[in-house]
C-alpha positions in Angstrom: -2.7 -4.6 -39.1 -2.8 -1.7 -36.7 -6.1 -0.9 -35.1 -8.1 2.1 -36.3 -11.1 1.9 -34.0 -11.4 1.5 -30.2 -13.1 -1.9 -30.8 -10.1 -3.0 -32.8 -7.7 -1.5 -30.2 -9.4 -3.5 -27.5 -8.9 -6.7 -29.5 -5.3 -5.7 -30.2 -4.6 -5.1 -26.5 -6.1 -8.5 -25.6 -3.9 -10.2 -28.1 -0.8 -8.5 -26.9 -1.6 -9.1 -23.2 -2.6 -12.8 -23.7 0.7 -13.8 -21.9 -0.7 -12.3 -18.7 -3.0 -14.3 -16.4 -5.5 -11.5 -16.2 -4.8 -10.0 -19.6 -8.4 -9.6 -20.8 -9.5 -7.6 -17.8 -6.2 -5.6 -17.8 -6.8 -4.7 -21.5 -10.2 -3.3 -20.6 -8.9 -1.4 -17.6 -6.0 0.1 -19.5 -8.2 1.2 -22.4 -10.7 2.8 -20.1 -8.1 4.6 -18.1 -6.2 5.9 -21.2 -9.3 6.9 -23.2 -11.3 8.2 -20.2 -14.4 6.3 -21.4 -16.1 3.0 -20.8 -15.6 0.2 -23.2 -19.3 0.0 -24.0 -19.4 3.5 -25.4 -16.2 3.4 -27.4 -17.1 0.9 -30.1 -16.2 1.9 -33.6 -15.0 5.4 -32.7 -11.7 6.2 -34.4 -8.8 6.0 -32.1 -6.5 8.9 -31.4 -2.8 8.7 -32.0 -2.2 9.6 -28.4 -4.3 6.8 -27.0 -2.7 4.2 -29.3 0.8 5.4 -28.4 0.0 5.1 -24.7 -1.4 1.6 -25.1 1.7 0.6 -27.0 3.9 2.0 -24.2 1.8 0.2 -21.6 2.4 -3.1 -23.3 6.1 -2.5 -23.4 6.2 -1.7 -19.7 4.2 -4.8 -18.8 6.4 -7.0 -21.0 9.4 -5.6 -19.1 7.9 -6.9 -15.9 6.7 -3.6 -14.4 3.7 -3.9 -12.0 0.3 -3.3 -13.7 -0.6 -0.8 -11.0 2.4 1.4 -11.9 1.4 1.2 -15.6 -2.2 2.2 -14.6 -0.9 4.7 -12.1 -3.4 3.6 -9.5 -4.6 0.8 -7.2 -7.9 0.2 -5.4 -7.6 -0.5 -1.6 -10.4 -0.8 0.9 -12.9 0.5 -1.5 -10.9 3.6 -2.3 -8.6 4.5 -5.2 -4.9 5.4 -4.7 -2.4 6.9 -7.0 0.8 4.8 -7.1 4.2 5.0 -8.8 7.7 3.7 -8.2 8.1 5.9 -5.1 5.7 3.8 -3.1 4.7 0.2 -2.6 1.6 -1.1 -4.4 -1.1 -1.5 -1.7 -1.8 -5.2 -1.1 -5.2 -6.8 -0.4 -4.0 -8.5 2.8 -3.2 -5.1 4.3 -6.9 -4.5 4.3 -7.1 -6.9 7.3 -5.0 -4.5 9.4 -7.3 -1.6 8.4 -10.5 -3.6 9.2 -9.0 -4.6 12.6 -8.3 -1.0 13.5 -11.8 0.2 12.4 -13.5 -2.5 14.5 -11.4 -1.6 17.5 -11.9 2.2 17.2 -15.4 2.6 15.9 -17.7 5.1 17.8 -14.6 6.8 19.4 -12.8 10.0 18.6 -9.2 8.9 18.1 -5.7 10.2 17.6 -4.1 7.9 15.0 -0.6 7.5 13.6 0.6 5.5 10.6 4.4 4.8 10.3 6.1 4.0 6.9 2.9 5.3 5.3 4.0 5.1 1.7 1.0 5.8 -0.5 -1.0 6.6 2.6 -3.4 3.7 1.9 -3.7 2.7 5.6 -4.1 6.1 7.2 -6.4 7.4 4.5 -8.7 4.4 4.8 -8.8 4.8 8.5 -9.6 8.5 8.1 -12.5 7.6 5.8 -14.0 5.2 8.4 -13.1 6.6 11.8 -13.5 9.9 13.7 -10.5 11.7 15.0 -7.2 13.2 14.0 -4.9 11.4 11.6 -1.1 11.5 11.2 1.4 9.7 9.0 5.1 9.6 8.7 7.6 8.4 6.1 11.3 8.8 5.6 10.8 9.3 1.9 9.7 12.8 0.7 8.7 11.3 -2.6 6.4 8.9 -0.9 4.8 11.7 1.2 4.1 13.6 -2.0 2.0 10.7 -3.2 0.3 10.3 0.2 -0.6 14.0 0.1 -2.1 13.6 -3.3 -4.0 10.5 -2.2 -5.4 12.3 0.8 -6.7 15.1 -1.4 -8.0 12.5 -3.9 -10.0 10.8 -1.2 -11.0 14.0 0.6 -9.5 13.4 4.0 -7.3 15.4 6.2 -4.0 13.8 7.2 -1.0 15.5 8.9 2.1 14.3 7.2 5.6 14.2 8.7 8.9 13.5 6.9 11.5 11.6 9.0 12.7 8.4 10.6 9.8 6.6 12.3 8.9 8.3 15.7 11.6 10.9 15.3 9.4 12.5 12.6 6.4 13.3 14.9 6.3 15.8 17.8 7.7 13.9 20.8 4.9 15.0 23.2 2.2 13.3 21.1 0.2 10.3 22.3 -1.9 8.1 20.1 -4.9 5.8 20.5 -3.9 3.8 17.5 -0.5 3.3 15.9 -0.2 1.3 12.7 2.9 0.4 10.7 3.8 -1.5 7.5 7.6 -1.3 7.7 10.1 -3.0 5.4 10.5 -6.6 6.5 12.1 -8.6 3.7 15.4 -10.3 4.6 18.6 -10.0 2.6 18.0 -13.5 1.2 14.4 -12.6 0.2 15.6 -9.4 -1.5 18.0 -11.5 -3.6 15.2 -13.7 -4.8 12.2 -11.4 -5.2 10.0 -11.6 -8.4 10.9 -9.2 -11.1 7.8 -7.1 -10.5 9.0 -6.4 -7.0 12.3 -5.0 -8.3 10.4 -2.0 -9.5 9.1 -1.2 -6.0 11.3 0.9 -3.7 14.0 -1.0 -1.8 13.6 1.5 1.0 10.1 0.1 1.6 11.0 -3.6 1.2 14.4 -4.3 2.8 14.3 -4.7 6.6 18.0 -5.7 7.2 19.7 -9.0 7.0 17.0 -10.8 9.1 14.2 -8.4 8.1 13.5 -7.5 11.7 15.6 -4.5 12.6 13.0 -1.8 11.9 10.2 -3.9 13.3 12.1 -4.3 16.6 12.9 -0.6 16.6 9.3 0.4 16.2 8.2 -2.1 18.9 10.7 -0.6 21.4 9.6 3.0 20.9 5.9 2.6 20.3 4.7 2.3 23.9 5.9 5.8 24.9 3.8 7.3 22.1 0.6 5.4 23.0 -2.2 6.3 25.3 -3.3 3.9 28.0 -5.1 0.9 26.5 -4.0 2.0 23.0 -3.8 -0.3 20.0 -0.7 -1.1 18.0 -0.9 -3.0 14.6 2.0 -3.9 12.4 2.3 -5.9 9.2 5.1 -8.6 9.3 6.6 -11.3 7.1 4.9 -14.7 7.1 7.9 -16.3 8.8 8.4 -13.7 11.5 5.4 -14.3 13.7 7.2 -16.2 16.4 10.2 -13.8 16.7 8.0 -10.7 16.6 5.5 -12.0 19.2 8.3 -12.9 21.6 9.9 -9.5 21.3 6.6 -7.6 21.5 5.8 -9.3 24.8 8.6 -7.4 26.4 6.9 -4.1 25.6 3.2 -4.8 25.5 0.7 -6.5 27.9 -1.6 -8.1 25.3 -0.1 -9.4 22.1 -1.3 -11.7 19.3 -0.5 -12.7 15.8 -3.2 -12.3 13.2 -3.1 -14.5 10.1 -4.0 -13.4 6.5 -6.6 -15.1 4.3 -4.0 -17.7 3.3 -3.5 -18.7 6.9 0.0 -17.1 7.1 1.2 -15.0 10.0 0.8 -11.4 8.8 0.1 -8.9 11.6 1.0 -8.2 15.1 -1.8 -6.8 17.3 -0.8 -5.4 20.6 -2.4 -3.4 23.4 -0.6 -1.6 26.2 
């Protein structure tokens, strides 16, 4: 029997999303997002045809393996909300470690900050909300920059956006106190075996060449000339790339270290010049 009230629709959603690990919470989040109201106030109110149709479509998309964040159209990151779609990666919780590291390093200073491969803009926007200074971001994808622009407005921060290939996108005279990057770093083998949900995310933001390191190395080579003296460089990396990245980075930076994520896996390069 099809639901007629929002209480029935909530129950119907939970039944249809029971195959998902977090299906009950996702049912609530979806219904609140679609209806624009909290579950507690919906109750026995009669559902609209539009809301039921959107819930039905959401279930079909999830059954097809699409990321829940794309179905919702948003993702929380570092206490902020970001619009996401198939043009950008879904912000990951582990990336918050990179943001926190930058904030702790740069607090109480007025900084010039650059984020490469910005995607949704989650890193640079989070930094702009928590640090003082001027904030810049670059991405090769115009579609990604459109989302980043919307997210900057959504979170009420000013970020200068540049479209282009890594450092070529920014004015060549600029120097930065902090440079962050979350480049594509998956290998050819990893791309061939990624979970279905990841196939919905843009290859441009995932694939880093046969060994996953080509763009990481390119960024490391060029970063020092765009950094101020005693500047900070932070880059997210693959869990099996720490050794190679650290060895390469030591050719271009004085102080380098690998930071692990909450699972104890190599996840970030921290370097100072």
